[in-house]
BANU-716164 format. One line per 5 residues: number of its first residue (from 1); their letters; for each residue y, x, z of N, C-alpha, C. Coordinates in steps of 0.2 Angstrom, whole numbers, plus 5000, padded with zeros to 4 digits. Example, Ala and Ser with C-alpha at 12.3 -4.5 7.8 and 13.67 -1.06 7.14 Angstrom:
<sites>
1> as> 4972:5066:5039:4978:5062:5039:4984:5066:5039 ~ 4989:5064:5035:4995:5068:5036:5000:5064:5039
</sites>
This chain:
<sites>
1> mpssp> 5315:5772:5285:5320:5769:5289:5318:5761:5288 ~ 5317:5758:5294:5316:5751:5293:5323:5747:5291 ~ 5322:5742:5288:5328:5738:5285:5331:5734:5291 ~ 5338:5734:5291:5341:5730:5297:5340:5723:5296 ~ 5339:5719:5302:5338:5712:5301:5344:5709:5299
6> hphed> 5343:5703:5296:5348:5699:5293:5353:5697:5299 ~ 5359:5697:5298:5364:5696:5304:5363:5689:5307 ~ 5360:5685:5303:5359:5678:5306:5351:5676:5306 ~ 5347:5681:5308:5340:5680:5308:5338:5674:5313 ~ 5341:5673:5318:5339:5667:5322:5341:5661:5319
11> llahl> 5346:5660:5315:5348:5654:5312:5343:5653:5306 ~ 5341:5659:5302:5336:5658:5297:5329:5656:5299 ~ 5328:5659:5305:5321:5657:5308:5321:5649:5310 ~ 5327:5647:5313:5328:5640:5315:5327:5635:5308 ~ 5331:5637:5303:5331:5633:5297:5324:5633:5294
16> trtsp> 5320:5638:5294:5314:5638:5291:5309:5634:5295 ~ 5310:5634:5302:5305:5631:5306:5307:5623:5306 ~ 5313:5621:5305:5315:5614:5306:5317:5611:5299 ~ 5316:5614:5294:5317:5611:5287:5312:5613:5282 ~ 5312:5610:5276:5307:5612:5271:5309:5619:5268
21> lgpre> 5315:5622:5270:5317:5628:5267:5313:5634:5268 ~ 5311:5638:5263:5308:5644:5264:5313:5650:5266 ~ 5311:5656:5268:5316:5661:5270:5321:5662:5265 ~ 5319:5663:5259:5324:5665:5253:5329:5659:5253 ~ 5327:5653:5252:5331:5647:5252:5336:5646:5258
26> aarvv> 5333:5648:5264:5337:5647:5270:5343:5652:5270 ~ 5341:5658:5267:5346:5664:5267:5352:5662:5262 ~ 5350:5659:5256:5355:5657:5251:5359:5652:5254 ~ 5356:5647:5258:5360:5641:5261:5365:5644:5266 ~ 5363:5648:5270:5367:5651:5275:5373:5655:5272
31> aevla> 5371:5659:5266:5376:5663:5263:5382:5658:5260 ~ 5379:5653:5257:5384:5648:5254:5388:5645:5259 ~ 5386:5643:5265:5390:5640:5270:5395:5645:5273 ~ 5393:5651:5274:5397:5656:5276:5403:5658:5271 ~ 5401:5658:5265:5406:5659:5259:5411:5653:5259
36> yfses> 5409:5647:5260:5413:5641:5260:5418:5641:5266 ~ 5416:5643:5272:5420:5643:5277:5424:5650:5278 ~ 5423:5654:5273:5427:5661:5274:5434:5660:5270 ~ 5435:5655:5267:5441:5654:5263:5447:5654:5268 ~ 5452:5657:5266:5458:5658:5270:5461:5651:5270
41> teeyv> 5466:5650:5275:5469:5643:5275:5473:5642:5268 ~ 5476:5647:5265:5480:5646:5259:5475:5644:5253 ~ 5469:5647:5253:5464:5646:5248:5461:5639:5249 ~ 5460:5637:5255:5457:5630:5256:5463:5625:5254 ~ 5469:5626:5256:5474:5621:5255:5475:5620:5247
46> rrrht> 5475:5626:5244:5476:5625:5236:5470:5622:5233 ~ 5464:5623:5235:5457:5620:5233:5457:5613:5234 ~ 5459:5611:5240:5458:5604:5242:5464:5600:5239 ~ 5470:5603:5238:5475:5600:5235:5473:5598:5227 ~ 5470:5603:5224:5468:5602:5217:5463:5596:5217
51> elqar> 5458:5596:5222:5453:5591:5222:5455:5584:5223 ~ 5460:5584:5228:5463:5577:5230:5467:5575:5224 ~ 5471:5579:5221:5475:5577:5216:5472:5575:5210 ~ 5466:5578:5209:5461:5575:5203:5459:5568:5205 ~ 5458:5566:5211:5456:5560:5213:5462:5555:5212
56> gltne> 5468:5557:5211:5474:5552:5210:5478:5551:5216 ~ 5477:5555:5222:5481:5555:5228:5487:5558:5227 ~ 5492:5555:5230:5499:5557:5230:5500:5563:5234 ~ 5505:5567:5233:5506:5573:5238:5507:5571:5245 ~ 5510:5565:5246:5511:5563:5253:5504:5561:5256
61> rifar> 5500:5558:5253:5493:5557:5255:5489:5563:5256 ~ 5490:5568:5251:5486:5574:5251:5488:5578:5257 ~ 5495:5579:5258:5497:5583:5264:5495:5580:5271 ~ 5495:5573:5271:5493:5570:5277:5486:5572:5279 ~ 5482:5571:5273:5474:5572:5274:5473:5580:5276
66> lteel> 5477:5584:5272:5476:5591:5274:5478:5593:5281 ~ 5483:5590:5284:5485:5590:5291:5479:5588:5295 ~ 5475:5583:5294:5470:5581:5298:5464:5585:5297 ~ 5463:5588:5291:5457:5592:5289:5457:5599:5292 ~ 5463:5602:5292:5463:5609:5294:5461:5611:5301
71> pqrrv> 5462:5607:5306:5460:5609:5313:5452:5609:5313 ~ 5449:5605:5308:5441:5605:5308:5438:5611:5305 ~ 5442:5615:5302:5439:5621:5299:5436:5626:5304 ~ 5431:5630:5302:5427:5634:5306:5432:5638:5311 ~ 5437:5641:5308:5442:5645:5312:5449:5640:5311
76> sapel> 5450:5637:5317:5456:5632:5316:5462:5635:5314 ~ 5465:5632:5309:5471:5635:5306:5477:5633:5310 ~ 5482:5636:5309:5488:5634:5313:5491:5627:5310 ~ 5494:5624:5315:5497:5617:5312:5503:5619:5307 ~ 5502:5616:5301:5507:5617:5296:5510:5610:5294
81> sarql> 5517:5611:5293:5521:5605:5291:5519:5603:5283 ~ 5522:5598:5281:5521:5596:5274:5525:5601:5270 ~ 5530:5603:5272:5534:5609:5269:5530:5615:5268 ~ 5527:5617:5273:5523:5623:5273:5517:5622:5268 ~ 5514:5616:5269:5508:5615:5264:5510:5615:5257
86> rrivy> 5516:5612:5255:5519:5612:5249:5521:5619:5246 ~ 5523:5623:5251:5524:5631:5249:5518:5634:5247 ~ 5513:5633:5251:5506:5636:5249:5504:5634:5242 ~ 5505:5628:5241:5502:5625:5234:5507:5627:5228 ~ 5513:5627:5229:5518:5628:5224:5522:5635:5224
91> g> 5521:5638:5230:5524:5645:5231:5531:5645:5233
</sites>
């Protein structure tokens, strides 16, 4: 039985054709990018809150930044208020 093609075969071919990546490296990069963008809204908000807090940003600045970042995600998140963001972070 022949193996099924990679679900992103065309993207892998494009990456190997247009970059110095080999097939295995390209597959690893695609897997990493897909994993990064597969985070749920809640996972993303918690992770980014921790990252931005570690940089010394206040919650007010963090929540404003998250409000700007969320619509840029692969699957656009719903618009969340600062209170909703706070509830995701702190429960």
